ChimeraX commands (.cxc) that place a marker at each C-alpha (Angstrom):
marker #1 position 170.54,129.10,215.98 radius 0.5
marker #1 position 169.41,130.14,212.52 radius 0.5
marker #1 position 166.81,132.64,211.39 radius 0.5
marker #1 position 165.22,133.78,208.14 radius 0.5
marker #1 position 162.91,136.61,207.11 radius 0.5
marker #1 position 161.51,137.50,203.69 radius 0.5
marker #1 position 159.37,140.27,202.20 radius 0.5
marker #1 position 157.40,140.80,199.04 radius 0.5
marker #1 position 156.77,144.54,199.16 radius 0.5
marker #1 position 155.09,147.09,201.43 radius 0.5
marker #1 position 152.33,149.60,200.80 radius 0.5
marker #1 position 148.67,150.46,201.15 radius 0.5
marker #1 position 147.50,146.89,201.55 radius 0.5
marker #1 position 144.01,147.01,203.04 radius 0.5
marker #1 position 142.10,143.80,203.72 radius 0.5
marker #1 position 139.39,144.93,201.32 radius 0.5
marker #1 position 141.91,145.25,198.49 radius 0.5
marker #1 position 142.56,141.50,198.26 radius 0.5
marker #1 position 140.06,138.79,197.47 radius 0.5
marker #1 position 140.27,135.60,199.56 radius 0.5
marker #1 position 141.85,133.88,196.55 radius 0.5
marker #1 position 144.42,136.67,196.14 radius 0.5
marker #1 position 145.36,136.39,199.79 radius 0.5
marker #1 position 145.72,132.62,199.55 radius 0.5
marker #1 position 148.04,132.98,196.56 radius 0.5
marker #1 position 150.25,135.52,198.32 radius 0.5
marker #1 position 150.45,133.50,201.49 radius 0.5
marker #1 position 151.27,130.36,199.53 radius 0.5
marker #1 position 154.06,132.10,197.60 radius 0.5
marker #1 position 155.57,133.55,200.77 radius 0.5
marker #1 position 155.31,130.20,202.53 radius 0.5
marker #1 position 157.03,128.39,199.67 radius 0.5
marker #1 position 159.90,130.89,199.53 radius 0.5
marker #1 position 160.34,130.78,203.30 radius 0.5
marker #1 position 160.39,126.98,203.29 radius 0.5
marker #1 position 163.14,126.87,200.66 radius 0.5
marker #1 position 165.42,129.11,202.68 radius 0.5
marker #1 position 164.50,127.53,206.02 radius 0.5
marker #1 position 165.26,124.01,204.83 radius 0.5
marker #1 position 168.70,125.07,203.63 radius 0.5
marker #1 position 169.48,126.71,206.97 radius 0.5
marker #1 position 168.12,123.75,208.96 radius 0.5
marker #1 position 170.46,121.43,207.07 radius 0.5
marker #1 position 173.47,123.60,207.89 radius 0.5
marker #1 position 173.49,125.63,204.70 radius 0.5
marker #1 position 174.96,129.10,204.34 radius 0.5
marker #1 position 172.94,132.25,204.90 radius 0.5
marker #1 position 173.90,133.39,201.39 radius 0.5
marker #1 position 172.43,130.27,199.81 radius 0.5
marker #1 position 169.25,130.64,201.84 radius 0.5
marker #1 position 168.57,134.26,200.90 radius 0.5
marker #1 position 169.32,133.56,197.25 radius 0.5
marker #1 position 166.96,130.56,197.19 radius 0.5
marker #1 position 164.15,132.52,198.84 radius 0.5
marker #1 position 164.50,135.50,196.52 radius 0.5
marker #1 position 164.74,133.31,193.42 radius 0.5
marker #1 position 161.44,131.73,194.38 radius 0.5
marker #1 position 159.80,135.14,194.63 radius 0.5
marker #1 position 161.41,136.29,191.36 radius 0.5
marker #1 position 159.85,133.31,189.58 radius 0.5
marker #1 position 156.40,134.17,190.95 radius 0.5
marker #1 position 154.43,136.67,188.81 radius 0.5
marker #1 position 152.67,138.04,191.90 radius 0.5
marker #1 position 155.68,140.14,192.89 radius 0.5
marker #1 position 157.49,143.06,191.28 radius 0.5
marker #1 position 160.75,141.21,190.66 radius 0.5
marker #1 position 161.90,138.85,187.92 radius 0.5
marker #1 position 158.91,137.40,186.09 radius 0.5
marker #1 position 156.38,139.79,187.63 radius 0.5
marker #1 position 158.40,142.97,187.12 radius 0.5
marker #1 position 156.63,146.18,186.16 radius 0.5
marker #1 position 157.01,147.92,182.78 radius 0.5
marker #1 position 159.16,150.95,182.10 radius 0.5
marker #1 position 157.87,153.95,180.11 radius 0.5
marker #1 position 159.32,152.39,176.95 radius 0.5
marker #1 position 157.46,149.13,177.52 radius 0.5
marker #1 position 160.25,146.84,178.65 radius 0.5
marker #1 position 161.62,145.68,181.99 radius 0.5
marker #1 position 164.67,146.89,183.92 radius 0.5
marker #1 position 165.62,144.61,186.78 radius 0.5
marker #1 position 167.73,145.47,189.83 radius 0.5
marker #1 position 169.13,143.15,192.51 radius 0.5
marker #1 position 171.78,143.02,195.20 radius 0.5
marker #1 position 173.30,140.51,197.60 radius 0.5
marker #1 position 175.72,140.97,200.51 radius 0.5
marker #1 position 177.43,138.72,203.04 radius 0.5
marker #1 position 178.20,140.08,206.47 radius 0.5
marker #1 position 181.26,138.20,207.68 radius 0.5
marker #1 position 183.46,139.41,204.81 radius 0.5
marker #1 position 181.53,142.50,203.61 radius 0.5
marker #1 position 181.41,141.19,200.06 radius 0.5
marker #1 position 178.60,142.51,197.85 radius 0.5
marker #1 position 177.34,142.27,194.30 radius 0.5
marker #1 position 174.57,144.01,192.41 radius 0.5
marker #1 position 173.03,144.51,188.97 radius 0.5
marker #1 position 170.92,147.39,187.70 radius 0.5
marker #1 position 168.74,147.79,184.62 radius 0.5
marker #1 position 169.10,144.17,183.51 radius 0.5
marker #1 position 166.61,143.12,180.84 radius 0.5
marker #1 position 166.94,139.43,180.09 radius 0.5
marker #1 position 168.01,137.48,183.16 radius 0.5
marker #1 position 165.41,135.21,184.70 radius 0.5
marker #1 position 166.86,135.63,188.19 radius 0.5
marker #1 position 168.68,138.92,188.74 radius 0.5
marker #1 position 169.68,137.80,192.23 radius 0.5
marker #1 position 171.83,135.06,190.69 radius 0.5
marker #1 position 173.58,137.65,188.57 radius 0.5
marker #1 position 174.17,139.85,191.60 radius 0.5
marker #1 position 175.86,136.92,193.33 radius 0.5
marker #1 position 177.89,136.31,190.18 radius 0.5
marker #1 position 179.15,139.89,190.31 radius 0.5
marker #1 position 180.15,139.38,193.93 radius 0.5
marker #1 position 181.91,136.06,193.47 radius 0.5
marker #1 position 183.31,136.16,189.94 radius 0.5
marker #1 position 184.31,139.79,189.33 radius 0.5
marker #1 position 186.30,142.52,191.06 radius 0.5
marker #1 position 183.27,144.83,190.98 radius 0.5
marker #1 position 180.21,145.51,193.10 radius 0.5
marker #1 position 177.61,146.97,190.72 radius 0.5
marker #1 position 177.13,146.30,187.00 radius 0.5
marker #1 position 174.53,147.99,184.82 radius 0.5
marker #1 position 172.87,147.19,181.49 radius 0.5
marker #1 position 174.04,145.82,179.09 radius 0.5
marker #1 position 177.12,144.55,180.89 radius 0.5
marker #1 position 175.11,142.80,183.59 radius 0.5
marker #1 position 173.23,140.76,180.98 radius 0.5
marker #1 position 176.48,140.06,179.15 radius 0.5
marker #1 position 178.04,138.67,182.33 radius 0.5
marker #1 position 175.02,136.47,182.97 radius 0.5
marker #1 position 175.15,135.18,179.41 radius 0.5
marker #1 position 178.88,134.42,179.61 radius 0.5
marker #1 position 178.36,132.36,182.76 radius 0.5
marker #1 position 175.34,130.45,181.50 radius 0.5
marker #1 position 172.65,131.95,183.69 radius 0.5
marker #1 position 169.11,131.49,182.33 radius 0.5
marker #1 position 168.01,134.36,180.08 radius 0.5
marker #1 position 164.46,134.94,178.95 radius 0.5
marker #1 position 162.76,136.79,176.05 radius 0.5
marker #1 position 160.60,139.82,176.79 radius 0.5
marker #1 position 157.47,137.66,176.60 radius 0.5
marker #1 position 158.52,135.78,179.72 radius 0.5
marker #1 position 158.20,138.93,181.82 radius 0.5
marker #1 position 154.88,140.04,180.34 radius 0.5
marker #1 position 151.76,139.95,182.49 radius 0.5
marker #1 position 148.53,141.60,181.39 radius 0.5
marker #1 position 147.92,143.30,184.71 radius 0.5
marker #1 position 151.39,144.84,184.66 radius 0.5
marker #1 position 150.80,146.07,181.12 radius 0.5
marker #1 position 147.45,147.59,182.14 radius 0.5
marker #1 position 149.22,149.26,185.04 radius 0.5
marker #1 position 151.66,150.85,182.60 radius 0.5
marker #1 position 148.82,152.24,180.50 radius 0.5
marker #1 position 147.26,153.82,183.59 radius 0.5
marker #1 position 150.58,155.35,184.56 radius 0.5
marker #1 position 151.20,156.68,181.07 radius 0.5
marker #1 position 147.75,158.25,181.03 radius 0.5
marker #1 position 148.41,159.97,184.34 radius 0.5
marker #1 position 151.85,161.11,183.18 radius 0.5
marker #1 position 153.71,159.91,186.25 radius 0.5
marker #1 position 155.75,157.05,187.62 radius 0.5
marker #1 position 153.98,154.81,190.07 radius 0.5
marker #1 position 155.24,152.82,192.98 radius 0.5
marker #1 position 153.93,149.33,192.54 radius 0.5
marker #1 position 152.47,149.31,196.03 radius 0.5
marker #1 position 151.07,152.84,196.09 radius 0.5
marker #1 position 149.04,153.38,192.94 radius 0.5
marker #1 position 145.90,151.30,193.17 radius 0.5
marker #1 position 144.44,148.90,195.77 radius 0.5
marker #1 position 144.77,146.05,193.30 radius 0.5
marker #1 position 148.49,146.64,192.71 radius 0.5
marker #1 position 150.14,145.86,196.00 radius 0.5
marker #1 position 153.05,143.78,194.86 radius 0.5
marker #1 position 156.58,145.04,195.28 radius 0.5
marker #1 position 160.27,144.54,195.77 radius 0.5
marker #1 position 161.27,141.19,197.25 radius 0.5
marker #1 position 164.02,140.39,199.70 radius 0.5
marker #1 position 165.43,138.01,202.29 radius 0.5
marker #1 position 167.79,138.15,205.27 radius 0.5
marker #1 position 169.27,135.22,207.18 radius 0.5
marker #1 position 171.56,134.07,209.97 radius 0.5
marker #1 position 172.98,130.57,209.54 radius 0.5
marker #1 position 174.17,128.05,212.14 radius 0.5
marker #1 position 177.74,129.26,211.60 radius 0.5
marker #1 position 176.76,132.77,212.73 radius 0.5
marker #1 position 177.07,134.32,209.28 radius 0.5
marker #1 position 174.57,136.90,208.02 radius 0.5
marker #1 position 173.42,137.67,204.47 radius 0.5
marker #1 position 170.89,139.88,202.69 radius 0.5
marker #1 position 169.38,139.80,199.20 radius 0.5
marker #1 position 166.94,142.14,197.44 radius 0.5
marker #1 position 165.40,142.17,193.95 radius 0.5
marker #1 position 162.95,144.48,192.15 radius 0.5
marker #1 position 161.50,145.66,188.87 radius 0.5
marker #1 position 161.42,149.24,190.15 radius 0.5
marker #1 position 158.66,151.73,189.38 radius 0.5
marker #1 position 155.96,151.49,186.73 radius 0.5
marker #1 position 156.51,153.97,183.87 radius 0.5
marker #1 position 160.05,154.79,185.05 radius 0.5
marker #1 position 162.22,156.65,182.52 radius 0.5
marker #1 position 165.85,157.53,181.84 radius 0.5
marker #1 position 167.19,154.24,183.28 radius 0.5
marker #1 position 166.00,155.13,186.79 radius 0.5
marker #1 position 167.67,153.07,189.52 radius 0.5
marker #1 position 166.23,152.76,193.01 radius 0.5
marker #1 position 167.66,151.74,196.35 radius 0.5
marker #1 position 167.64,147.96,195.85 radius 0.5
marker #1 position 171.04,147.55,194.09 radius 0.5
marker #1 position 172.70,150.36,196.06 radius 0.5
marker #1 position 174.68,148.80,198.89 radius 0.5
marker #1 position 173.80,150.58,202.13 radius 0.5
marker #1 position 170.56,152.05,200.81 radius 0.5
marker #1 position 168.29,149.08,200.13 radius 0.5
marker #1 position 170.58,146.18,201.00 radius 0.5
marker #1 position 173.20,145.69,203.71 radius 0.5
marker #1 position 174.94,142.97,205.73 radius 0.5
marker #1 position 177.81,143.03,208.21 radius 0.5
marker #1 position 178.67,141.11,211.39 radius 0.5
marker #1 position 175.93,142.91,213.34 radius 0.5
marker #1 position 172.90,142.71,211.07 radius 0.5
marker #1 position 171.46,142.00,207.62 radius 0.5
marker #1 position 168.85,144.32,206.09 radius 0.5
marker #1 position 166.60,144.28,203.01 radius 0.5
marker #1 position 164.35,147.28,202.30 radius 0.5
marker #1 position 161.18,147.87,200.31 radius 0.5
marker #1 position 159.39,151.11,199.55 radius 0.5
marker #1 position 159.92,154.42,197.79 radius 0.5
marker #1 position 163.54,153.97,196.78 radius 0.5
marker #1 position 164.42,157.64,196.46 radius 0.5
marker #1 position 163.76,158.15,200.17 radius 0.5
marker #1 position 165.69,155.05,201.18 radius 0.5
marker #1 position 168.64,156.23,199.10 radius 0.5
marker #1 position 168.67,159.66,200.75 radius 0.5
marker #1 position 168.45,158.06,204.19 radius 0.5
marker #1 position 171.07,155.36,203.42 radius 0.5
marker #1 position 168.42,153.37,205.26 radius 0.5
marker #1 position 169.87,149.87,205.42 radius 0.5
marker #1 position 173.29,151.03,206.59 radius 0.5
marker #1 position 171.73,153.43,209.06 radius 0.5
marker #1 position 170.30,150.47,210.97 radius 0.5
marker #1 position 173.80,149.01,211.28 radius 0.5
marker #1 position 175.14,152.38,212.41 radius 0.5
marker #1 position 172.55,152.67,215.16 radius 0.5
marker #1 position 173.54,149.22,216.40 radius 0.5
marker #1 position 177.24,150.08,216.39 radius 0.5
marker #1 position 177.36,153.68,217.53 radius 0.5
marker #1 position 174.28,153.94,219.80 radius 0.5
marker #1 position 174.17,150.33,220.96 radius 0.5
marker #1 position 170.47,150.06,220.18 radius 0.5
marker #1 position 168.73,146.72,219.88 radius 0.5
marker #1 position 167.80,145.56,216.38 radius 0.5
marker #1 position 164.15,146.35,216.98 radius 0.5
marker #1 position 164.95,149.83,218.31 radius 0.5
marker #1 position 167.29,150.66,215.44 radius 0.5
marker #1 position 164.79,149.56,212.80 radius 0.5
marker #1 position 162.00,151.49,214.47 radius 0.5
marker #1 position 164.08,154.68,214.42 radius 0.5
marker #1 position 164.88,154.32,210.71 radius 0.5
marker #1 position 161.42,153.27,209.52 radius 0.5
marker #1 position 159.20,155.37,211.77 radius 0.5
marker #1 position 161.31,158.29,213.00 radius 0.5
marker #1 position 163.43,159.01,209.94 radius 0.5
marker #1 position 161.66,157.73,206.82 radius 0.5
marker #1 position 157.99,158.21,207.69 radius 0.5
marker #1 position 158.08,161.96,208.52 radius 0.5
marker #1 position 159.60,162.83,205.13 radius 0.5
marker #1 position 157.30,160.60,203.08 radius 0.5
marker #1 position 159.44,157.49,202.91 radius 0.5
marker #1 position 156.70,154.89,202.83 radius 0.5
marker #1 position 157.76,151.27,203.14 radius 0.5
marker #1 position 159.54,148.93,205.47 radius 0.5
marker #1 position 162.41,146.53,205.91 radius 0.5
marker #1 position 163.31,143.12,207.26 radius 0.5
marker #1 position 166.28,142.59,209.55 radius 0.5
marker #1 position 168.15,139.88,211.44 radius 0.5
marker #1 position 171.01,140.37,213.89 radius 0.5
marker #1 position 173.99,138.30,215.00 radius 0.5
marker #1 position 171.97,136.69,217.80 radius 0.5
marker #1 position 169.23,135.58,215.41 radius 0.5
marker #1 position 166.66,138.19,216.42 radius 0.5
marker #1 position 164.29,139.12,213.61 radius 0.5
marker #1 position 162.17,142.23,213.11 radius 0.5
marker #1 position 159.97,143.30,210.18 radius 0.5
marker #1 position 158.80,146.91,210.68 radius 0.5
marker #1 position 156.87,149.01,208.16 radius 0.5
marker #1 position 155.13,152.39,208.18 radius 0.5
marker #1 position 152.56,151.56,205.49 radius 0.5
marker #1 position 149.24,149.74,205.82 radius 0.5
marker #1 position 150.81,146.39,205.11 radius 0.5
marker #1 position 153.83,144.42,203.98 radius 0.5
marker #1 position 153.98,140.95,202.47 radius 0.5
marker #1 position 156.30,139.19,204.90 radius 0.5
marker #1 position 157.29,135.93,206.53 radius 0.5
marker #1 position 159.86,134.71,209.03 radius 0.5
marker #1 position 160.98,131.65,210.93 radius 0.5
marker #1 position 163.55,131.02,213.65 radius 0.5
marker #1 position 165.13,127.65,214.40 radius 0.5
marker #1 position 162.67,125.50,216.32 radius 0.5
marker #1 position 159.83,127.96,215.84 radius 0.5
marker #1 position 156.72,128.13,213.71 radius 0.5
marker #1 position 156.59,129.95,210.42 radius 0.5
marker #1 position 155.01,133.41,210.53 radius 0.5
marker #1 position 153.32,134.66,207.34 radius 0.5
marker #1 position 151.49,137.99,207.30 radius 0.5
marker #1 position 150.26,140.74,205.02 radius 0.5
marker #1 position 148.38,143.35,207.03 radius 0.5
marker #1 position 149.16,145.22,210.23 radius 0.5
marker #1 position 148.67,142.62,212.92 radius 0.5
marker link #1:1,2 radius 0.2
marker link #1:2,3 radius 0.2
marker link #1:3,4 radius 0.2
marker link #1:4,5 radius 0.2
marker link #1:5,6 radius 0.2
marker link #1:6,7 radius 0.2
marker link #1:7,8 radius 0.2
marker link #1:8,9 radius 0.2
marker link #1:9,10 radius 0.2
marker link #1:10,11 radius 0.2
marker link #1:11,12 radius 0.2
marker link #1:12,13 radius 0.2
marker link #1:13,14 radius 0.2
marker link #1:14,15 radius 0.2
marker link #1:15,16 radius 0.2
marker link #1:16,17 radius 0.2
marker link #1:17,18 radius 0.2
marker link #1:18,19 radius 0.2
marker link #1:19,20 radius 0.2
marker link #1:20,21 radius 0.2
marker link #1:21,22 radius 0.2
marker link #1:22,23 radius 0.2
marker link #1:23,24 radius 0.2
marker link #1:24,25 radius 0.2
marker link #1:25,26 radius 0.2
marker link #1:26,27 radius 0.2
marker link #1:27,28 radius 0.2
marker link #1:28,29 radius 0.2
marker link #1:29,30 radius 0.2
marker link #1:30,31 radius 0.2
marker link #1:31,32 radius 0.2
marker link #1:32,33 radius 0.2
marker link #1:33,34 radius 0.2
marker link #1:34,35 radius 0.2
marker link #1:35,36 radius 0.2
marker link #1:36,37 radius 0.2
marker link #1:37,38 radius 0.2
marker link #1:38,39 radius 0.2
marker link #1:39,40 radius 0.2
marker link #1:40,41 radius 0.2
marker link #1:41,42 radius 0.2
marker link #1:42,43 radius 0.2
marker link #1:43,44 radius 0.2
marker link #1:44,45 radius 0.2
marker link #1:45,46 radius 0.2
marker link #1:46,47 radius 0.2
marker link #1:47,48 radius 0.2
marker link #1:48,49 radius 0.2
marker link #1:49,50 radius 0.2
marker link #1:50,51 radius 0.2
marker link #1:51,52 radius 0.2
marker link #1:52,53 radius 0.2
marker link #1:53,54 radius 0.2
marker link #1:54,55 radius 0.2
marker link #1:55,56 radius 0.2
marker link #1:56,57 radius 0.2
marker link #1:57,58 radius 0.2
marker link #1:58,59 radius 0.2
marker link #1:59,60 radius 0.2
marker link #1:60,61 radius 0.2
marker link #1:61,62 radius 0.2
marker link #1:62,63 radius 0.2
marker link #1:63,64 radius 0.2
marker link #1:64,65 radius 0.2
marker link #1:65,66 radius 0.2
marker link #1:66,67 radius 0.2
marker link #1:67,68 radius 0.2
marker link #1:68,69 radius 0.2
marker link #1:69,70 radius 0.2
marker link #1:70,71 radius 0.2
marker link #1:71,72 radius 0.2
marker link #1:72,73 radius 0.2
marker link #1:73,74 radius 0.2
marker link #1:74,75 radius 0.2
marker link #1:75,76 radius 0.2
marker link #1:76,77 radius 0.2
marker link #1:77,78 radius 0.2
marker link #1:78,79 radius 0.2
marker link #1:79,80 radius 0.2
marker link #1:80,81 radius 0.2
marker link #1:81,82 radius 0.2
marker link #1:82,83 radius 0.2
marker link #1:83,84 radius 0.2
marker link #1:84,85 radius 0.2
marker link #1:85,86 radius 0.2
marker link #1:86,87 radius 0.2
marker link #1:87,88 radius 0.2
marker link #1:88,89 radius 0.2
marker link #1:89,90 radius 0.2
marker link #1:90,91 radius 0.2
marker link #1:91,92 radius 0.2
marker link #1:92,93 radius 0.2
marker link #1:93,94 radius 0.2
marker link #1:94,95 radius 0.2
marker link #1:95,96 radius 0.2
marker link #1:96,97 radius 0.2
marker link #1:97,98 radius 0.2
marker link #1:98,99 radius 0.2
marker link #1:99,100 radius 0.2
marker link #1:100,101 radius 0.2
marker link #1:101,102 radius 0.2
marker link #1:102,103 radius 0.2
marker link #1:103,104 radius 0.2
marker link #1:104,105 radius 0.2
marker link #1:105,106 radius 0.2
marker link #1:106,107 radius 0.2
marker link #1:107,108 radius 0.2
marker link #1:108,109 radius 0.2
marker link #1:109,110 radius 0.2
marker link #1:110,111 radius 0.2
marker link #1:111,112 radius 0.2
marker link #1:112,113 radius 0.2
marker link #1:113,114 radius 0.2
marker link #1:114,115 radius 0.2
marker link #1:115,116 radius 0.2
marker link #1:116,117 radius 0.2
marker link #1:117,118 radius 0.2
marker link #1:118,119 radius 0.2
marker link #1:119,120 radius 0.2
marker link #1:120,121 radius 0.2
marker link #1:121,122 radius 0.2
marker link #1:122,123 radius 0.2
marker link #1:123,124 radius 0.2
marker link #1:124,125 radius 0.2
marker link #1:125,126 radius 0.2
marker link #1:126,127 radius 0.2
marker link #1:127,128 radius 0.2
marker link #1:128,129 radius 0.2
marker link #1:129,130 radius 0.2
marker link #1:130,131 radius 0.2
marker link #1:131,132 radius 0.2
marker link #1:132,133 radius 0.2
marker link #1:133,134 radius 0.2
marker link #1:134,135 radius 0.2
marker link #1:135,136 radius 0.2
marker link #1:136,137 radius 0.2
marker link #1:137,138 radius 0.2
marker link #1:138,139 radius 0.2
marker link #1:139,140 radius 0.2
marker link #1:140,141 radius 0.2
marker link #1:141,142 radius 0.2
marker link #1:142,143 radius 0.2
marker link #1:143,144 radius 0.2
marker link #1:144,145 radius 0.2
marker link #1:145,146 radius 0.2
marker link #1:146,147 radius 0.2
marker link #1:147,148 radius 0.2
marker link #1:148,149 radius 0.2
marker link #1:149,150 radius 0.2
marker link #1:150,151 radius 0.2
marker link #1:151,152 radius 0.2
marker link #1:152,153 radius 0.2
marker link #1:153,154 radius 0.2
marker link #1:154,155 radius 0.2
marker link #1:155,156 radius 0.2
marker link #1:156,157 radius 0.2
marker link #1:157,158 radius 0.2
marker link #1:158,159 radius 0.2
marker link #1:159,160 radius 0.2
marker link #1:160,161 radius 0.2
marker link #1:161,162 radius 0.2
marker link #1:162,163 radius 0.2
marker link #1:163,164 radius 0.2
marker link #1:164,165 radius 0.2
marker link #1:165,166 radius 0.2
marker link #1:166,167 radius 0.2
marker link #1:167,168 radius 0.2
marker link #1:168,169 radius 0.2
marker link #1:169,170 radius 0.2
marker link #1:170,171 radius 0.2
marker link #1:171,172 radius 0.2
marker link #1:172,173 radius 0.2
marker link #1:173,174 radius 0.2
marker link #1:174,175 radius 0.2
marker link #1:175,176 radius 0.2
marker link #1:176,177 radius 0.2
marker link #1:177,178 radius 0.2
marker link #1:178,179 radius 0.2
marker link #1:179,180 radius 0.2
marker link #1:180,181 radius 0.2
marker link #1:181,182 radius 0.2
marker link #1:182,183 radius 0.2
marker link #1:183,184 radius 0.2
marker link #1:184,185 radius 0.2
marker link #1:185,186 radius 0.2
marker link #1:186,187 radius 0.2
marker link #1:187,188 radius 0.2
marker link #1:188,189 radius 0.2
marker link #1:189,190 radius 0.2
marker link #1:190,191 radius 0.2
marker link #1:191,192 radius 0.2
marker link #1:192,193 radius 0.2
marker link #1:193,194 radius 0.2
marker link #1:194,195 radius 0.2
marker link #1:195,196 radius 0.2
marker link #1:196,197 radius 0.2
marker link #1:197,198 radius 0.2
marker link #1:198,199 radius 0.2
marker link #1:199,200 radius 0.2
marker link #1:200,201 radius 0.2
marker link #1:201,202 radius 0.2
marker link #1:202,203 radius 0.2
marker link #1:203,204 radius 0.2
marker link #1:204,205 radius 0.2
marker link #1:205,206 radius 0.2
marker link #1:206,207 radius 0.2
marker link #1:207,208 radius 0.2
marker link #1:208,209 radius 0.2
marker link #1:209,210 radius 0.2
marker link #1:210,211 radius 0.2
marker link #1:211,212 radius 0.2
marker link #1:212,213 radius 0.2
marker link #1:213,214 radius 0.2
marker link #1:214,215 radius 0.2
marker link #1:215,216 radius 0.2
marker link #1:216,217 radius 0.2
marker link #1:217,218 radius 0.2
marker link #1:218,219 radius 0.2
marker link #1:219,220 radius 0.2
marker link #1:220,221 radius 0.2
marker link #1:221,222 radius 0.2
marker link #1:222,223 radius 0.2
marker link #1:223,224 radius 0.2
marker link #1:224,225 radius 0.2
marker link #1:225,226 radius 0.2
marker link #1:226,227 radius 0.2
marker link #1:227,228 radius 0.2
marker link #1:228,229 radius 0.2
marker link #1:229,230 radius 0.2
marker link #1:230,231 radius 0.2
marker link #1:231,232 radius 0.2
marker link #1:232,233 radius 0.2
marker link #1:233,234 radius 0.2
marker link #1:234,235 radius 0.2
marker link #1:235,236 radius 0.2
marker link #1:236,237 radius 0.2
marker link #1:237,238 radius 0.2
marker link #1:238,239 radius 0.2
marker link #1:239,240 radius 0.2
marker link #1:240,241 radius 0.2
marker link #1:241,242 radius 0.2
marker link #1:242,243 radius 0.2
marker link #1:243,244 radius 0.2
marker link #1:244,245 radius 0.2
marker link #1:245,246 radius 0.2
marker link #1:246,247 radius 0.2
marker link #1:247,248 radius 0.2
marker link #1:248,249 radius 0.2
marker link #1:249,250 radius 0.2
marker link #1:250,251 radius 0.2
marker link #1:251,252 radius 0.2
marker link #1:252,253 radius 0.2
marker link #1:253,254 radius 0.2
marker link #1:254,255 radius 0.2
marker link #1:255,256 radius 0.2
marker link #1:256,257 radius 0.2
marker link #1:257,258 radius 0.2
marker link #1:258,259 radius 0.2
marker link #1:259,260 radius 0.2
marker link #1:260,261 radius 0.2
marker link #1:261,262 radius 0.2
marker link #1:262,263 radius 0.2
marker link #1:263,264 radius 0.2
marker link #1:264,265 radius 0.2
marker link #1:265,266 radius 0.2
marker link #1:266,267 radius 0.2
marker link #1:267,268 radius 0.2
marker link #1:268,269 radius 0.2
marker link #1:269,270 radius 0.2
marker link #1:270,271 radius 0.2
marker link #1:271,272 radius 0.2
marker link #1:272,273 radius 0.2
marker link #1:273,274 radius 0.2
marker link #1:274,275 radius 0.2
marker link #1:275,276 radius 0.2
marker link #1:276,277 radius 0.2
marker link #1:277,278 radius 0.2
marker link #1:278,279 radius 0.2
marker link #1:279,280 radius 0.2
marker link #1:280,281 radius 0.2
marker link #1:281,282 radius 0.2
marker link #1:282,283 radius 0.2
marker link #1:283,284 radius 0.2
marker link #1:284,285 radius 0.2
marker link #1:285,286 radius 0.2
marker link #1:286,287 radius 0.2
marker link #1:287,288 radius 0.2
marker link #1:288,289 radius 0.2
marker link #1:289,290 radius 0.2
marker link #1:290,291 radius 0.2
marker link #1:291,292 radius 0.2
marker link #1:292,293 radius 0.2
marker link #1:293,294 radius 0.2
marker link #1:294,295 radius 0.2
marker link #1:295,296 radius 0.2
marker link #1:296,297 radius 0.2
marker link #1:297,298 radius 0.2
marker link #1:298,299 radius 0.2
marker link #1:299,300 radius 0.2
marker link #1:300,301 radius 0.2
marker link #1:301,302 radius 0.2
marker link #1:302,303 radius 0.2
marker link #1:303,304 radius 0.2
marker link #1:304,305 radius 0.2
marker link #1:305,306 radius 0.2
marker link #1:306,307 radius 0.2
view
């Protein structure tokens, strides 16, 4: 039994906010990322390889706020965060504030496998990627006109903006993947460009193990939403705690975290989760979440709105 779930951000995603062509592009990107991870798992590949492949695909797609499509900071550049974790051995790696790496998720895995550390920030994260030959890109690679226009709007309003909460046309966010492989191992991966107009090297929940990303022998979790709330709730780890200490099902535990704990205090967003038995759940408390999942022998599910 293997299972895979991916997300591309959650927020106020109303049907009227996307043109038919927009929706086709999002669904195609999610489908492609899901297929990459699914094929690896079907052929006996590791959960870690599957989540990395899926997230890399989304990082390379300018539709999402990660890698190539990352939002701009207040100073007009990009600061990229990513994390990866494997459940069977509790190993984890993360990068924060990276500026040049094409695929931050690859650098996060590099931290996990090739260093004694868990989290590296800028400029050391970029230095590590450079030393190990990971693809680096100039600032122009990450530039998209719509992201730049979004920065100007945010600057004019004098505030930071969540990518998925500012304007109906800007519903693209953090990306992530969780998987169970045929060997029973679990893994999670998450990547983001953070918040538009962010200042002072702001870091969200994505690279913080236990907040936005978690994997152990019970479950693997990747979160998306307002990072400050997910940090305060230690949201990803809280799901694992509810499984261990209260013996809840995966669906019950995720519902408690997303709807009972985050939503009442303003923590808009969602998460994707898989457990040791291969059960998958993708809850969110916003109007929509770009998401997809597939279990061994089943059909691919791709969705955007509440359905």
